[in-house]
C-alpha positions in Angstrom: -46.0 -60.3 7.7 -49.2 -60.8 5.7 -52.5 -61.7 7.3 -55.6 -63.2 5.9 -58.0 -60.3 5.5 -61.8 -60.6 5.2 -62.3 -58.6 2.0 -66.0 -58.2 2.6 -65.5 -56.1 5.7 -62.7 -53.9 4.3 -62.3 -51.4 1.5 -59.5 -50.7 -0.9 -57.4 -47.5 -0.6 -59.2 -45.8 -3.5 -62.6 -46.4 -2.1 -61.7 -45.1 1.3 -59.8 -42.1 -0.1 -62.8 -41.2 -2.3 -65.1 -41.4 0.7 -63.2 -38.5 2.3 -62.4 -36.7 -0.9 -58.7 -37.4 -0.5 -56.1 -38.6 -3.0 -54.7 -42.1 -2.3 -51.2 -40.7 -1.8 -52.5 -38.9 1.3 -53.5 -42.1 2.9 -50.1 -43.7 1.9 -48.3 -40.7 3.4 -50.3 -40.9 6.6 -49.3 -44.6 6.8 -45.6 -43.6 6.4 -46.1 -41.1 9.2 -47.5 -43.8 11.5 -51.0 -42.4 11.6 -52.7 -45.4 9.8 -51.9 -49.1 9.9 -54.1 -50.8 7.3 -54.1 -54.5 7.0 -52.6 -56.1 3.9 -53.8 -58.9 1.7 -51.5 -61.8 0.9 -50.8 -59.9 -2.3 -49.7 -56.9 -0.2 -52.7 -54.6 -1.0 -53.9 -52.3 1.6 -57.3 -52.9 3.1 -59.1 -50.5 5.4 -61.7 -51.2 8.1 -64.4 -48.9 9.6 -62.0 -48.3 12.5 -59.5 -46.9 9.9 -62.2 -44.7 8.5 -62.9 -43.4 12.0 -59.2 -42.7 12.5 -59.2 -40.7 9.2 -62.1 -38.7 10.5 -60.2 -37.9 13.7 -57.1 -37.0 11.7 -59.1 -34.6 9.5 -60.7 -33.0 12.6 -57.3 -32.5 14.2 -55.9 -31.0 10.9 -58.9 -28.6 10.9 -57.9 -27.6 14.4 -54.5 -26.6 13.1 -52.5 -29.6 14.3 -49.6 -31.0 12.2 -49.4 -34.7 11.3 -46.6 -35.4 13.8 -48.6 -33.7 16.6 -51.7 -35.7 15.5 -49.8 -38.9 15.6 -48.4 -38.1 19.1 -51.7 -37.0 20.5 -53.7 -39.9 19.1 -51.2 -42.3 20.6 -50.7 -40.5 23.9 -52.3 -41.7 27.2 -55.1 -39.5 28.6 -53.0 -37.0 30.7 -50.4 -36.5 28.1 -53.0 -36.1 25.4 -55.0 -33.6 27.4 -51.8 -31.6 28.2 -50.9 -31.5 24.5 -54.4 -30.4 23.5 -54.4 -27.7 26.1 -51.1 -26.4 24.9 -52.4 -26.3 21.3 -55.6 -24.6 22.5 -53.4 -21.9 24.2 -51.6 -21.3 20.9 -54.9 -21.0 19.1 -56.1 -18.6 21.7 -53.0 -16.4 21.1 -53.7 -16.5 17.3 -57.3 -15.5 17.9 -56.2 -12.5 20.0 -53.7 -11.5 17.3 -56.3 -11.9 14.5 -58.9 -9.9 16.5 -56.4 -7.1 17.0 -55.7 -7.2 13.2 -59.4 -7.2 12.3 -60.1 -4.3 14.7 -57.2 -2.3 13.1 -58.5 -3.0 9.6 -62.1 -2.1 10.6 -60.8 1.2 12.0 -58.7 1.9 9.0 -61.7 1.2 6.7 -63.9 3.7 8.5 -61.3 6.3 9.6 -62.2 9.8 8.4 -58.5 10.8 8.2 -57.4 11.5 4.6 -53.9 10.2 5.5 -54.0 7.1 7.7 -50.6 8.1 9.2 -52.2 11.2 10.6 -54.9 9.2 12.4 -54.5 9.4 16.2 -55.4 5.8 16.6 -52.8 4.8 14.0 -50.2 6.9 15.6 -51.0 5.3 19.0 -50.7 1.8 17.6 -47.3 2.8 16.2 -46.1 4.1 19.6 -47.4 0.8 21.2 -45.3 -1.1 18.7 -42.3 1.0 19.5 -42.8 0.5 23.2 -43.4 4.1 23.9 -46.4 6.0 25.5 -49.6 5.6 23.6 -50.8 9.2 24.1 -49.5 12.2 22.2 
């Protein structure tokens, strides 16, 4: 169904994509995924409102937080309690990634400053290997 659109208060797909530094195919894909619902002119051309621009901003923020498009669609459409639960679950996953990356960074820092000529002879390295194998961490 085509609706009459006030062209003065809307923008074309190319203009909106350029505003965010996106390719137009990205906005088309997001529409296919159910993230965007632009209005259409009687000729079938997509027209976007400022509310669509705000939604794109929200999508970009969610992508930066590590959410996939399907998760973003579900979260943006979810009622408050379900949305908050989904966001908490994602935050917990991010916290786990942060812990893993912190451990990796600490190991790299130690390896870079370790005085051992052979890293495998380093007591800290050997302890880390034993932890990985599930054994005692002391020699």
